[in-house]
C-alpha positions, 0 to 999 in steps of 0.5 A: 102152728104148734098149738098151745094145747091140741085138744082135738088131737088128744081126744082123737085117740079115744074117739072109738071108745067115746062112741062106744061109751055113748051107746052104752049110756044111751042104751041104758037110758039112765043119765043122772048118777048112774053106773058110769058115775059110780064107777068113776067115783070108785076108780078115782078114789082108788087112784087118789088113795082116798076112801071117797070120791064124790062127782060134781058139776065142776071144779068151782062147785067142788070147792064150794061144796067142801066149804058149805059141807063144813059149815053144815057140820059146824066146823066152819061158820059164815065169816070165818077166814080162809088162808089162800094164795094171792096168785091163784086162779080166781075160782079159788077165791070165788069159792070162799066168797060163795060160801060166805067165808073171808079169803085172806091172801098170802104171797107165793114163793117166787120159785114154786109159784105156790103159797109161801108157808113162811108168810102164813103165821102172820096172817092167822087170827082167831077167825082163821079156820082153814087153809086152801092149798093150791097146786098151781100149774100142777106143782104140789104145794109145800104140803109137809109145812102146811100140814104142820101149820094146820095141826098147830093151829087146828085148821082145816086143810083143803086142797085145790087140785084143779091142776093137780091130777096125779099128785101124791096124797099127803093127808089133807081133809079134802081135795077138789078137782076140775075135769075141765077139757084142758086139764091133765084128766079132761072131760068133754065139758065141765066136770069135777070131783071131791076126794076125802077120807072123812065119812061124815064129810063125804055123806054131806057133800053127796047130799048137798050136790043133789038138792040136799037129798039122800032119798028122792023128795026128802031134803035134809039140807038146802042143797044145790044141783051139781052132779057129775054128768053120766056121759062125762063120767063115761068119758073120764072112765075111758081116760083115767087109765091113761093119766099116769102115762100122760103125766109122765110124758108131760114130765119128759117134755118138762125135763127137756125144756129145763135142761135144753132151754138156754136163754138168760132172759128166761126164768125156768120153773123149779122142779126137783125131778120128783113126782111132785109136779104133773106139769099141767102147765110149763110156765116161764117168766121173762121181763119181755113177755109181750115181745117174746109171745109175739116172737114165738107166734111169728115162728108158729108157736102158740102160748098163753098167759096164766094169768094176766090179772091177779085176783086182787086187781080184778074189777069184781074184787074192787075192795082189794084193788088198793092192796099190794102183793109185789111177788104176785104182781111180778108173777102175773106180769111176767109168766108165759105158758109154753106148749106141753101135752102128751101128744106133742111130738119130739120134733115140736119140742125140738122146735120150741127149744130151738126158737127160744134159744134164738 
């Protein structure tokens, strides 16, 4: 069986370093916001080309903390509207709702699966204060167009980069990352971070993640407990130096898929061969998804669906269930994610291509 994502194989290569890091953390006896977190924050900020990185508990909290910090700074207020792609993973929308803001759904482009900038203007109202730009499947959103729209309408530009580790930084106000184990840069549990060049925003986020406190027992804000775990930071410090090479391996596999899969019933994803895609996922579309997934499984190839149900059709968001987003619905009904990871062998890639072409 070719696994969709072989996490055991990915992490096996780091096992000795992980064990060494565990010993370092245990020997120090400092388990919350210690040296490993500080080191990772410094290194990841440098890697991303930003001044600040604040480690938090997970990717959802990263987004929520950005929004709540802007509310604390008076740049957002409860009830403000946030533009967000209709086909995103539901965490993007949950973050907006948990900050008492209003998500405004916009259809994606069918070629990139990212938000369509041409459809944003018609959704902007006097209450619109931000755009949440999602780099779905690891492909950079149309940043130049989105930044132009943001400046024209004085909107905050926030990136959901949960699937975009290693994408070029184009100049948004803040970026939220997830280090869920299956990400391109994955921890061994939940973990997340926020990067920004805004000194004031970074200061408030760092306080809010830690009970609203900069000094122990002195609470300036009504905060939460969402701190990057010291041990997870240690693991991330081991893996970060390998991220660029891993992303290039993903791109290499993606290039083979794009050039060698020849099946008229399969729609391949768009890629311009630049660094604007880190291929967290390689997502194809077909009208015969159920049959194709079963066929691949029968031939020993595991796949996944990202994602089977669009946010506006979820039971949790029942007030949206009557809405229609045809492009989003088409994507969610047809997408299928193929195996792609830095530990896939040439023979495995050969086999996936061979079976798809049959």
